All heavy atoms as a GROMACS GRO file, in nm:
protein
  495
    1MET      N    1   0.074  -0.125  -0.003
    1MET     CA    2   0.003   0.016   0.006
    1MET      C    3   0.087   0.123  -0.003
    1MET      O    4   0.196   0.123   0.051
    1MET     CB    5  -0.091  -0.014   0.119
    1MET     CG    6  -0.084   0.103   0.218
    1MET     SD    7  -0.196   0.106   0.353
    1MET     CE    8  -0.324   0.007   0.281
    2LYS      N    9   0.042   0.230  -0.053
    2LYS     CA   10   0.117   0.365  -0.058
    2LYS      C   11   0.109   0.422   0.072
    2LYS      O   12   0.000   0.428   0.150
    2LYS     CB   13   0.058   0.444  -0.168
    2LYS     CG   14   0.068   0.399  -0.306
    2LYS     CD   15   0.200   0.416  -0.369
    2LYS     CE   16   0.210   0.366  -0.514
    2LYS     NZ   17   0.346   0.366  -0.558
    3ARG      N   18   0.214   0.490   0.113
    3ARG     CA   19   0.222   0.562   0.236
    3ARG      C   20   0.125   0.680   0.240
    3ARG      O   21   0.052   0.698   0.337
    3ARG     CB   22   0.363   0.611   0.252
    3ARG     CG   23   0.382   0.694   0.382
    3ARG     CD   24   0.533   0.745   0.398
    3ARG     NE   25   0.561   0.796   0.521
    3ARG     CZ   26   0.564   0.919   0.553
    3ARG    NH1   27   0.531   1.000   0.468
    3ARG    NH2   28   0.586   0.954   0.686
    4SER      N   29   0.107   0.736   0.125
    4SER     CA   30   0.015   0.861   0.123
    4SER      C   31  -0.133   0.804   0.139
    4SER      O   32  -0.206   0.879   0.206
    4SER     CB   33   0.018   0.926  -0.017
    4SER     OG   34  -0.008   0.834  -0.132
    5SER      N   35  -0.166   0.693   0.098
    5SER     CA   36  -0.297   0.636   0.121
    5SER      C   37  -0.323   0.612   0.272
    5SER      O   38  -0.429   0.638   0.330
    5SER     CB   39  -0.324   0.498   0.049
    5SER     OG   40  -0.314   0.529  -0.082
    6LEU      N   41  -0.228   0.562   0.350
    6LEU     CA   42  -0.240   0.532   0.478
    6LEU      C   43  -0.231   0.660   0.565
    6LEU      O   44  -0.323   0.676   0.656
    6LEU     CB   45  -0.104   0.459   0.534
    6LEU     CG   46  -0.094   0.430   0.680
    6LEU    CD1   47  -0.221   0.349   0.724
    6LEU    CD2   48   0.029   0.364   0.718
    7LEU      N   49  -0.165   0.770   0.523
    7LEU     CA   50  -0.169   0.886   0.594
    7LEU      C   51  -0.295   0.953   0.577
    7LEU      O   52  -0.352   1.021   0.667
    7LEU     CB   53  -0.054   0.984   0.551
    7LEU     CG   54   0.087   0.932   0.573
    7LEU    CD1   55   0.203   1.031   0.527
    7LEU    CD2   56   0.111   0.883   0.717
    8GLN      N   57  -0.353   0.947   0.461
    8GLN     CA   58  -0.491   1.005   0.434
    8GLN      C   59  -0.604   0.945   0.512
    8GLN      O   60  -0.686   1.005   0.579
    8GLN     CB   61  -0.517   0.992   0.288
    8GLN     CG   62  -0.654   1.067   0.246
    8GLN     CD   63  -0.674   1.036   0.099
    8GLN    OE1   64  -0.637   0.940   0.032
    8GLN    NE2   65  -0.746   1.128   0.039
    9HIS      N   66  -0.584   0.815   0.532
    9HIS     CA   67  -0.674   0.734   0.613
    9HIS      C   68  -0.664   0.772   0.772
    9HIS      O   69  -0.776   0.790   0.829
    9HIS     CB   70  -0.650   0.590   0.596
    9HIS     CG   71  -0.727   0.495   0.687
    9HIS    ND1   72  -0.862   0.465   0.664
    9HIS    CD2   73  -0.703   0.421   0.800
    9HIS    CE1   74  -0.913   0.390   0.758
    9HIS    NE2   75  -0.810   0.363   0.841
   10LEU      N   76  -0.552   0.791   0.812
   10LEU     CA   77  -0.520   0.841   0.951
   10LEU      C   78  -0.584   0.970   0.972
   10LEU      O   79  -0.645   0.993   1.073
   10LEU     CB   80  -0.371   0.827   0.985
   10LEU     CG   81  -0.309   0.686   0.980
   10LEU    CD1   82  -0.164   0.701   1.017
   10LEU    CD2   83  -0.390   0.596   1.078
   11ARG      N   84  -0.559   1.063   0.881
   11ARG     CA   85  -0.615   1.203   0.897
   11ARG      C   86  -0.764   1.199   0.902
   11ARG      O   87  -0.826   1.277   0.979
   11ARG     CB   88  -0.569   1.288   0.781
   11ARG     CG   89  -0.423   1.340   0.797
   11ARG     CD   90  -0.393   1.450   0.689
   11ARG     NE   91  -0.259   1.447   0.674
   11ARG     CZ   92  -0.191   1.394   0.573
   11ARG    NH1   93  -0.265   1.324   0.474
   11ARG    NH2   94  -0.068   1.396   0.567
   12ARG      N   95  -0.833   1.118   0.823
   12ARG     CA   96  -0.970   1.109   0.817
   12ARG      C   97  -1.030   1.059   0.945
   12ARG      O   98  -1.144   1.091   0.985
   12ARG     CB   99  -1.019   1.000   0.709
   12ARG     CG  100  -1.076   1.079   0.586
   12ARG     CD  101  -1.130   0.979   0.497
   12ARG     NE  102  -1.013   0.935   0.402
   12ARG     CZ  103  -0.998   0.812   0.354
   12ARG    NH1  104  -1.077   0.716   0.389
   12ARG    NH2  105  -0.893   0.801   0.286
   13HIS      N  106  -0.949   0.988   1.022
   13HIS     CA  107  -0.991   0.932   1.145
   13HIS      C  108  -0.943   1.016   1.268
   13HIS      O  109  -0.943   0.964   1.374
   13HIS     CB  110  -0.965   0.784   1.157
   13HIS     CG  111  -1.051   0.703   1.063
   13HIS    ND1  112  -1.169   0.663   1.088
   13HIS    CD2  113  -1.015   0.655   0.940
   13HIS    CE1  114  -1.223   0.597   0.995
   13HIS    NE2  115  -1.121   0.584   0.899
   14GLY      N  116  -0.898   1.137   1.245
   14GLY     CA  117  -0.862   1.227   1.347
   14GLY      C  118  -0.713   1.223   1.395
   14GLY      O  119  -0.687   1.291   1.502
   15CYS      N  120  -0.631   1.133   1.346
   15CYS     CA  121  -0.485   1.128   1.373
   15CYS      C  122  -0.410   1.254   1.332
   15CYS      O  123  -0.448   1.302   1.228
   15CYS     CB  124  -0.428   1.007   1.330
   15CYS     SG  125  -0.503   0.852   1.402
   16GLN      N  126  -0.311   1.292   1.396
   16GLN     CA  127  -0.228   1.405   1.362
   16GLN      C  128  -0.078   1.362   1.363
   16GLN      O  129  -0.033   1.285   1.447
   16GLN     CB  130  -0.257   1.511   1.464
   16GLN     CG  131  -0.392   1.561   1.475
   16GLN     CD  132  -0.413   1.650   1.577
   16GLN    OE1  133  -0.341   1.664   1.681
   16GLN    NE2  134  -0.522   1.733   1.578
   17LEU      N  135  -0.001   1.442   1.288
   17LEU     CA  136   0.143   1.429   1.288
   17LEU      C  137   0.190   1.493   1.409
   17LEU      O  138   0.170   1.607   1.447
   17LEU     CB  139   0.201   1.501   1.166
   17LEU     CG  140   0.346   1.497   1.142
   17LEU    CD1  141   0.404   1.356   1.135
   17LEU    CD2  142   0.396   1.586   1.030
   18LYS      N  143   0.278   1.412   1.477
   18LYS     CA  144   0.335   1.467   1.607
   18LYS      C  145   0.468   1.523   1.574
   18LYS      O  146   0.498   1.639   1.618
   18LYS     CB  147   0.351   1.351   1.709
   18LYS     CG  148   0.402   1.394   1.842
   18LYS     CD  149   0.391   1.288   1.943
   18LYS     CE  150   0.445   1.340   2.089
   18LYS     NZ  151   0.428   1.240   2.182
   19ARG      N  152   0.555   1.453   1.506
   19ARG     CA  153   0.685   1.506   1.467
   19ARG      C  154   0.754   1.420   1.358
   19ARG      O  155   0.717   1.300   1.337
   19ARG     CB  156   0.783   1.515   1.586
   19ARG     CG  157   0.836   1.383   1.633
   19ARG     CD  158   0.936   1.402   1.745
   19ARG     NE  159   0.973   1.283   1.805
   19ARG     CZ  160   1.072   1.198   1.760
   19ARG    NH1  161   1.139   1.227   1.651
   19ARG    NH2  162   1.094   1.082   1.824
   20GLU      N  163   0.835   1.477   1.275
   20GLU     CA  164   0.914   1.408   1.172
   20GLU      C  165   1.048   1.364   1.233
   20GLU      O  166   1.114   1.441   1.298
   20GLU     CB  167   0.935   1.505   1.057
   20GLU     CG  168   0.801   1.537   0.980
   20GLU     CD  169   0.754   1.428   0.899
   20GLU    OE1  170   0.821   1.328   0.884
   20GLU    OE2  171   0.640   1.436   0.847
   21GLY      N  172   1.087   1.240   1.203
   21GLY     CA  173   1.219   1.196   1.235
   21GLY      C  174   1.293   1.167   1.108
   21GLY      O  175   1.252   1.210   1.002
   22ALA      N  176   1.416   1.114   1.126
   22ALA     CA  177   1.499   1.089   1.016
   22ALA      C  178   1.449   0.983   0.914
   22ALA      O  179   1.436   0.997   0.794
   22ALA     CB  180   1.642   1.058   1.058
   23ALA      N  181   1.400   0.868   0.978
   23ALA     CA  182   1.348   0.756   0.912
   23ALA      C  183   1.203   0.723   0.926
   23ALA      O  184   1.156   0.655   0.861
   23ALA     CB  185   1.433   0.639   0.937
   24HIS      N  186   1.141   0.803   1.027
   24HIS     CA  187   1.006   0.761   1.050
   24HIS      C  188   0.928   0.901   1.085
   24HIS      O  189   0.990   0.989   1.128
   24HIS     CB  190   0.986   0.686   1.179
   24HIS     CG  191   1.040   0.544   1.156
   24HIS    ND1  192   1.177   0.513   1.166
   24HIS    CD2  193   0.973   0.433   1.126
   24HIS    CE1  194   1.178   0.372   1.149
   24HIS    NE2  195   1.059   0.328   1.128
   25SER      N  196   0.800   0.902   1.079
   25SER     CA  197   0.713   1.007   1.117
   25SER      C  198   0.632   0.956   1.235
   25SER      O  199   0.586   0.839   1.228
   25SER     CB  200   0.627   1.050   1.006
   25SER     OG  201   0.698   1.088   0.891
   26LEU      N  202   0.616   1.028   1.342
   26LEU     CA  203   0.537   0.985   1.462
   26LEU      C  204   0.397   1.045   1.442
   26LEU      O  205   0.382   1.178   1.438
   26LEU     CB  206   0.597   1.050   1.591
   26LEU     CG  207   0.719   0.954   1.629
   26LEU    CD1  208   0.778   1.002   1.764
   26LEU    CD2  209   0.707   0.800   1.638
   27TRP      N  210   0.296   0.966   1.450
   27TRP     CA  211   0.162   1.009   1.448
   27TRP      C  212   0.090   0.969   1.574
   27TRP      O  213   0.121   0.875   1.626
   27TRP     CB  214   0.091   0.943   1.327
   27TRP     CG  215   0.120   1.001   1.192
   27TRP    CD1  216   0.238   0.996   1.125
   27TRP    CD2  217   0.035   1.080   1.114
   27TRP    NE1  218   0.234   1.075   1.010
   27TRP    CE2  219   0.112   1.130   1.001
   27TRP    CE3  220  -0.092   1.131   1.121
   27TRP    CZ2  221   0.059   1.213   0.905
   27TRP    CZ3  222  -0.143   1.206   1.029
   27TRP    CH2  223  -0.069   1.258   0.921
   28THR      N  224  -0.004   1.059   1.609
   28THR     CA  225  -0.057   1.033   1.734
   28THR      C  226  -0.226   1.045   1.712
   28THR      O  227  -0.265   1.116   1.626
   28THR     CB  228  -0.029   1.138   1.842
   28THR    OG1  229  -0.085   1.106   1.959
   28THR    CG2  230  -0.062   1.275   1.805
   29ASN      N  231  -0.307   0.970   1.798
   29ASN     CA  232  -0.444   0.986   1.813
   29ASN      C  233  -0.478   1.070   1.927
   29ASN      O  234  -0.459   1.009   2.037
   29ASN     CB  235  -0.509   0.841   1.813
   29ASN     CG  236  -0.660   0.854   1.802
   29ASN    OD1  237  -0.719   0.954   1.822
   29ASN    ND2  238  -0.721   0.741   1.759
   30PRO      N  239  -0.516   1.189   1.903
   30PRO     CA  240  -0.546   1.265   2.027
   30PRO      C  241  -0.657   1.217   2.116
   30PRO      O  242  -0.655   1.252   2.240
   30PRO     CB  243  -0.588   1.408   1.976
   30PRO     CG  244  -0.571   1.406   1.818
   30PRO     CD  245  -0.539   1.253   1.794
   31ASN      N  246  -0.745   1.137   2.066
   31ASN     CA  247  -0.856   1.083   2.147
   31ASN      C  248  -0.810   0.984   2.248
   31ASN      O  249  -0.852   0.975   2.359
   31ASN     CB  250  -0.967   1.016   2.064
   31ASN     CG  251  -1.020   1.120   1.961
   31ASN    OD1  252  -1.040   1.237   2.002
   31ASN    ND2  253  -1.061   1.083   1.845
   32THR      N  254  -0.709   0.905   2.200
   32THR     CA  255  -0.647   0.795   2.294
   32THR      C  256  -0.517   0.824   2.349
   32THR      O  257  -0.468   0.754   2.439
   32THR     CB  258  -0.655   0.659   2.211
   32THR    OG1  259  -0.562   0.671   2.107
   32THR    CG2  260  -0.785   0.620   2.161
   33GLY      N  261  -0.440   0.911   2.289
   33GLY     CA  262  -0.300   0.944   2.317
   33GLY      C  263  -0.208   0.835   2.268
   33GLY      O  264  -0.084   0.848   2.286
   34ALA      N  265  -0.246   0.750   2.193
   34ALA     CA  266  -0.162   0.651   2.123
   34ALA      C  267  -0.066   0.722   2.029
   34ALA      O  268  -0.105   0.807   1.957
   34ALA     CB  269  -0.236   0.544   2.056
   35VAL      N  270   0.053   0.669   2.010
   35VAL     CA  271   0.156   0.716   1.915
   35VAL      C  272   0.226   0.599   1.844
   35VAL      O  273   0.238   0.490   1.900
   35VAL     CB  274   0.267   0.797   2.002
   35VAL    CG1  275   0.369   0.844   1.902
   35VAL    CG2  276   0.213   0.910   2.069
   36GLU      N  277   0.230   0.612   1.712
   36GLU     CA  278   0.278   0.510   1.627
   36GLU      C  279   0.389   0.570   1.530
   36GLU      O  280   0.361   0.685   1.485
   36GLU     CB  281   0.171   0.437   1.541
   36GLU     CG  282   0.096   0.339   1.614
   36GLU     CD  283   0.171   0.215   1.653
   36GLU    OE1  284   0.260   0.165   1.582
   36GLU    OE2  285   0.141   0.150   1.762
   37ALA      N  286   0.488   0.492   1.501
   37ALA     CA  287   0.596   0.534   1.408
   37ALA      C  288   0.558   0.483   1.268
   37ALA      O  289   0.522   0.365   1.247
   37ALA     CB  290   0.726   0.479   1.441
   38ILE      N  291   0.568   0.568   1.166
   38ILE     CA  292   0.530   0.528   1.030
   38ILE      C  293   0.657   0.554   0.949
   38ILE      O  294   0.708   0.655   0.932
   38ILE     CB  295   0.418   0.612   0.979
   38ILE    CG1  296   0.287   0.584   1.062
   38ILE    CG2  297   0.390   0.574   0.828
   38ILE    CD1  298   0.172   0.664   1.031
   39PRO      N  299   0.714   0.443   0.883
   39PRO     CA  300   0.831   0.452   0.810
   39PRO      C  301   0.807   0.548   0.684
   39PRO      O  302   0.701   0.575   0.636
   39PRO     CB  303   0.866   0.314   0.766
   39PRO     CG  304   0.736   0.235   0.771
   39PRO     CD  305   0.646   0.313   0.882
   40ARG      N  306   0.921   0.604   0.629
   40ARG     CA  307   0.926   0.687   0.528
   40ARG      C  308   0.946   0.621   0.392
   40ARG      O  309   1.001   0.666   0.303
   40ARG     CB  310   1.037   0.803   0.545
   40ARG     CG  311   1.015   0.893   0.654
   40ARG     CD  312   1.036   1.021   0.601
   40ARG     NE  313   1.027   1.116   0.713
   40ARG     CZ  314   1.074   1.240   0.705
   40ARG    NH1  315   1.146   1.273   0.604
   40ARG    NH2  316   1.066   1.315   0.816
   41HIS      N  317   0.896   0.503   0.383
   41HIS     CA  318   0.901   0.426   0.253
   41HIS      C  319   0.784   0.463   0.176
   41HIS      O  320   0.668   0.485   0.230
   41HIS     CB  321   0.907   0.281   0.287
   41HIS     CG  322   1.013   0.229   0.366
   41HIS    ND1  323   1.138   0.229   0.321
   41HIS    CD2  324   1.011   0.190   0.496
   41HIS    CE1  325   1.212   0.193   0.426
   41HIS    NE2  326   1.140   0.158   0.536
   42VAL      N  327   0.795   0.455   0.045
   42VAL     CA  328   0.685   0.480  -0.047
   42VAL      C  329   0.578   0.370  -0.036
   42VAL      O  330   0.453   0.395  -0.031
   42VAL     CB  331   0.724   0.495  -0.196
   42VAL    CG1  332   0.599   0.505  -0.283
   42VAL    CG2  333   0.823   0.606  -0.208
   43GLU      N  334   0.614   0.259  -0.024
   43GLU     CA  335   0.535   0.131  -0.009
   43GLU      C  336   0.548   0.094   0.135
   43GLU      O  337   0.653   0.066   0.186
   43GLU     CB  338   0.563   0.029  -0.106
   43GLU     CG  339   0.531   0.047  -0.242
   43GLU     CD  340   0.380   0.037  -0.278
   43GLU    OE1  341   0.312  -0.047  -0.212
   43GLU    OE2  342   0.325   0.106  -0.355
   44ILE      N  343   0.431   0.054   0.204
   44ILE     CA  344   0.422   0.002   0.334
   44ILE      C  345   0.351  -0.136   0.329
   44ILE      O  346   0.239  -0.130   0.263
   44ILE     CB  347   0.356   0.104   0.432
   44ILE    CG1  348   0.443   0.238   0.444
   44ILE    CG2  349   0.330   0.037   0.570
   44ILE    CD1  350   0.375   0.342   0.528
   45SER      N  351   0.394  -0.234   0.392
   45SER     CA  352   0.336  -0.363   0.385
   45SER      C  353   0.191  -0.357   0.440
   45SER      O  354   0.173  -0.269   0.539
   45SER     CB  355   0.422  -0.471   0.432
   45SER     OG  356   0.417  -0.459   0.587
   46ASN      N  357   0.106  -0.439   0.401
   46ASN     CA  358  -0.034  -0.438   0.454
   46ASN      C  359  -0.031  -0.478   0.586
   46ASN      O  360  -0.119  -0.435   0.677
   46ASN     CB  361  -0.117  -0.528   0.360
   46ASN     CG  362  -0.144  -0.472   0.235
   46ASN    OD1  363  -0.136  -0.356   0.205
   46ASN    ND2  364  -0.180  -0.556   0.130
   47VAL      N  365   0.050  -0.574   0.631
   47VAL     CA  366   0.052  -0.619   0.773
   47VAL      C  367   0.099  -0.497   0.867
   47VAL      O  368   0.036  -0.479   0.976
   47VAL     CB  369   0.160  -0.732   0.790
   47VAL    CG1  370   0.175  -0.778   0.922
   47VAL    CG2  371   0.116  -0.846   0.707
   48LEU      N  372   0.192  -0.427   0.820
   48LEU     CA  373   0.243  -0.303   0.899
   48LEU      C  374   0.130  -0.201   0.905
   48LEU      O  375   0.105  -0.141   1.008
   48LEU     CB  376   0.363  -0.252   0.843
   48LEU     CG  377   0.426  -0.129   0.917
   48LEU    CD1  378   0.454  -0.160   1.070
   48LEU    CD2  379   0.559  -0.078   0.846
   49ALA      N  380   0.064  -0.183   0.794
   49ALA     CA  381  -0.053  -0.081   0.792
   49ALA      C  382  -0.166  -0.119   0.894
   49ALA      O  383  -0.218  -0.043   0.964
   49ALA     CB  384  -0.103  -0.070   0.651
   50ARG      N  385  -0.194  -0.244   0.902
   50ARG     CA  386  -0.285  -0.298   0.994
   50ARG      C  387  -0.242  -0.282   1.141
   50ARG      O  388  -0.317  -0.241   1.228
   50ARG     CB  389  -0.320  -0.449   0.969
   50ARG     CG  390  -0.420  -0.463   0.864
   50ARG     CD  391  -0.467  -0.610   0.865
   50ARG     NE  392  -0.373  -0.717   0.849
   50ARG     CZ  393  -0.329  -0.757   0.742
   50ARG    NH1  394  -0.373  -0.722   0.621
   50ARG    NH2  395  -0.239  -0.855   0.732
   51LYS      N  396  -0.113  -0.294   1.162
   51LYS     CA  397  -0.056  -0.278   1.299
   51LYS      C  398  -0.062  -0.133   1.339
   51LYS      O  399  -0.103  -0.109   1.454
   51LYS     CB  400   0.092  -0.323   1.299
   51LYS     CG  401   0.150  -0.319   1.438
   51LYS     CD  402   0.287  -0.258   1.411
   51LYS     CE  403   0.353  -0.233   1.550
   51LYS     NZ  404   0.367  -0.109   1.589
   52ILE      N  405  -0.034  -0.046   1.240
   52ILE     CA  406  -0.043   0.098   1.268
   52ILE      C  407  -0.183   0.138   1.308
   52ILE      O  408  -0.200   0.212   1.403
   52ILE     CB  409   0.028   0.172   1.162
   52ILE    CG1  410   0.172   0.153   1.147
   52ILE    CG2  411  -0.010   0.324   1.173
   52ILE    CD1  412   0.240   0.210   1.017
   53CYS      N  413  -0.277   0.094   1.228
   53CYS     CA  414  -0.419   0.125   1.256
   53CYS      C  415  -0.462   0.074   1.395
   53CYS      O  416  -0.525   0.153   1.464
   53CYS     CB  417  -0.501   0.083   1.138
   53CYS     SG  418  -0.482   0.159   0.985
   54LYS      N  419  -0.432  -0.040   1.414
   54LYS     CA  420  -0.463  -0.112   1.548
   54LYS      C  421  -0.412  -0.032   1.663
   54LYS      O  422  -0.468   0.005   1.756
   54LYS     CB  423  -0.417  -0.258   1.551
   54LYS     CG  424  -0.478  -0.320   1.679
   54LYS     CD  425  -0.430  -0.474   1.673
   54LYS     CE  426  -0.476  -0.549   1.788
   54LYS     NZ  427  -0.442  -0.682   1.773
   55GLY      N  428  -0.272   0.005   1.642
   55GLY     CA  429  -0.210   0.079   1.742
   55GLY      C  430  -0.264   0.220   1.774
   55GLY      O  431  -0.258   0.272   1.888
   56LEU      N  432  -0.319   0.282   1.674
   56LEU     CA  433  -0.378   0.426   1.690
   56LEU      C  434  -0.526   0.411   1.700
   56LEU      O  435  -0.594   0.510   1.710
   56LEU     CB  436  -0.346   0.500   1.558
   56LEU     CG  437  -0.205   0.543   1.542
   56LEU    CD1  438  -0.179   0.607   1.409
   56LEU    CD2  439  -0.153   0.626   1.648
   57ALA      N  440  -0.580   0.290   1.719
   57ALA     CA  441  -0.717   0.264   1.752
   57ALA      C  442  -0.809   0.331   1.639
   57ALA      O  443  -0.916   0.391   1.665
   57ALA     CB  444  -0.761   0.324   1.878
   58VAL      N  445  -0.781   0.312   1.514
   58VAL     CA  446  -0.864   0.349   1.395
   58VAL      C  447  -0.896   0.229   1.318
   58VAL      O  448  -0.825   0.123   1.325
   58VAL     CB  449  -0.795   0.457   1.307
   58VAL    CG1  450  -0.766   0.575   1.376
   58VAL    CG2  451  -0.678   0.406   1.241
   59PRO      N  452  -1.004   0.224   1.247
   59PRO     CA  453  -1.037   0.106   1.161
   59PRO      C  454  -0.934   0.073   1.065
   59PRO      O  455  -0.858   0.174   1.018
   59PRO     CB  456  -1.176   0.150   1.103
   59PRO     CG  457  -1.210   0.273   1.159
   59PRO     CD  458  -1.090   0.334   1.224
   60GLU      N  459  -0.918  -0.049   1.029
   60GLU     CA  460  -0.826  -0.082   0.916
   60GLU      C  461  -0.871  -0.027   0.785
   60GLU      O  462  -0.992   0.008   0.773
   60GLU     CB  463  -0.819  -0.234   0.909
   60GLU     CG  464  -0.763  -0.316   1.022
   60GLU     CD  465  -0.755  -0.464   0.996
   60GLU    OE1  466  -0.768  -0.506   0.884
   60GLU    OE2  467  -0.741  -0.526   1.097
   61LEU      N  468  -0.773  -0.012   0.700
   61LEU     CA  469  -0.804   0.048   0.563
   61LEU      C  470  -0.910  -0.044   0.492
   61LEU      O  471  -0.902  -0.165   0.506
   61LEU     CB  472  -0.685   0.058   0.475
   61LEU     CG  473  -0.633   0.203   0.464
   61LEU    CD1  474  -0.570   0.253   0.581
   61LEU    CD2  475  -0.535   0.206   0.344
   62GLY      N  476  -1.002   0.027   0.423
   62GLY     CA  477  -1.104  -0.064   0.359
   62GLY      C  478  -1.229  -0.078   0.442
   62GLY      O  479  -1.327  -0.122   0.388
   63GLN      N  480  -1.222  -0.046   0.567
   63GLN     CA  481  -1.335  -0.061   0.663
   63GLN      C  482  -1.378   0.085   0.687
   63GLN      O  483  -1.302   0.182   0.696
   63GLN     CB  484  -1.307  -0.126   0.781
   63GLN     CG  485  -1.268  -0.276   0.764
   63GLN     CD  486  -1.242  -0.336   0.893
   63GLN    OE1  487  -1.239  -0.265   1.001
   63GLN    NE2  488  -1.206  -0.463   0.884
   64PRO      N  489  -1.514   0.118   0.702
   64PRO     CA  490  -1.557   0.248   0.736
   64PRO      C  491  -1.519   0.306   0.861
   64PRO      O  492  -1.470   0.255   0.952
   64PRO     CB  493  -1.721   0.236   0.734
   64PRO     CG  494  -1.740   0.084   0.741
   64PRO     CD  495  -1.610   0.013   0.713
   0.00000   0.00000   0.00000
């Protein structure tokens, strides 16, 4: 999956960029306080995308 698609999904569900790192971006869900690192690769594996969504307490991609 494309990184841009994942970031768009996270924004739609209320997540925000906390800070940029050298190799990762940290995103947070203000409702839960959860923080997840998202790598700066163009392609992110579906398994990792599911883990990120679960960690930020948002629905998986493809679900409402």
